[in-house]
Structure formats: C-alpha cells, structure tokens
N, C-alpha and C positions, 0 to 999 in steps of 0.2 A: 462503392465504398473506398475510401483511401487505405492504403497498405499501412496496417498498424506500425511497422517498423520505421515509417517515416513521421510518425506522430511524436512530437517533443514530450507529450505527456507520457507516452509509453517508454520512451527513452529514460526519463527521469524516474519512472516508477521501477523500472529494470535496475537502475543504479541503487535505488532504495533498498531493494531486495539485498542487493550484495551487502549494503551497510548493515543490514538486520542480521544476515548470516554471520558476519565477521563479529558483530557485537554478541550474539548469542553463543558464540564459542567460548566466552568467558563465563557464562551462567554456571551455576553448580550442577554437576552431573546428575543430581536427583531430579533436576528440572527438564531433563532431555525429552521425557515423553509427556510432559505437561506443558509448562509455559514456553519453553524453548519451541517445541513443536507448534503449539497454537500460534505464537508470534511469527513464526516463520510462514505457516500456512496462510495466515491473515495477509502477510506482507505479499507473498507471491500471488495471492488472490487479485491484487490491484493490477498489475500488468497482464496477467492471464485474462481477466474478464475484459480489459480494453482489447485485447488481441481477439478474443472469441467474439464480442460484440461487433467488432468491426467486420467480421466475416458473415454476419448474418443476413446481410443483404437488404436490410431495410433500416431506415433511421429510426423508426419506432422501437425495433428490437435492439439497435445499438443503444439507444437511450436507456432502455431497461437494464443493459448490462452496465452502463455508466452509473446507474443508481446503485447497483451492486457494489461497485467500486467505491461510492461514497460510504457505504456501509462498512467496507473493509477498512478503509482509511480511519473510521472512528474506533473500529475494533483494534486496529494496531496501535492507536493512540492511547486506548484504555490499557492494553498490556504495557506499554511503555511507562505509563504512570505507575502501574503496579510493580513494575520491575524496580523503578525508582524507590518506591515505598518499601520494598524487600531489600534495598541496597545492592541490587544486582547492576545498577547503573547509577551515575551520579546526575546531579542536576544539570550540569553542562551537556552531558551527552543527551539527557531528556529533551533540552532546549533545542539542540541542533537537529536532532531528529524530527520533533515535532514541527520545526520550522520548515523542513523539507516536506514533511506531510502536508503542511498548510499551502505551500506552493502547489503540490500535486493536487490538492482538494480544489484549489481556486481554478487551476488549469481544467480539472475535470468538470467543474460547473459551467465554465465558459464553452467547453466543447458540447456539453449537454444543451445548453441553451441556443447553441448555434444549430441544433439538429431540428428545431422546430421554429 
C-alpha cells in the first residue's frame, strides 16, 4: 500500500479538518459538546480513515475504509447545512466548504474505483 501521507486525497482532507476547526471556533459556546464536537469528529474521520485503511495491507480492507470516508463526507455536509440553518455559518461559507467536500468525495470515489 502507498504511504497515506503521499495521497493528495489525504492531504486535502487534512486541510479540510483545519478549516472545520477554525470555523467551529465561532460557533456558540453552548454547541461545544454537541454540534461543534460532532462536526469536528466527522471531519477528522475523513483523513483518519484514509490513513487507517491504507495501513490494513489489502485493497479490500482499504476499500472498506474509503466507504466509511464517503459516509463521513455526507455527515459533515449534513452538519454544515444544519449550521447554516441555525445561522452559525453563512451561505458563502457553506458553499466554499461543500465545494471542498465535493472534491474530496470525487477523489475518494476515484481511489475506491482504482482498488478493483
């Protein structure tokens, strides 16, 4: 398996986590243990599962972890929409972040398809 740190997918996902952490510092303090925590956990699940899957030693296992990545991408998107609905972020922030998620999702799909 390839070193996950060399995967552009992992690099973009890692940058995305930083974006989410910066963004969530502006969320209301009463959301710290709910939406803030859940959004952060879902976002760092993306690069974490890429890294973990790459170390499993088989393409089949790696593909399974990339499937988990797909789910985490959708979970993050859901939380971002809810954050916009609650006026924690604006439409422009939602658009920018979901565009980044879309790129990560497409790269994840391409990598998944290359494994078989």
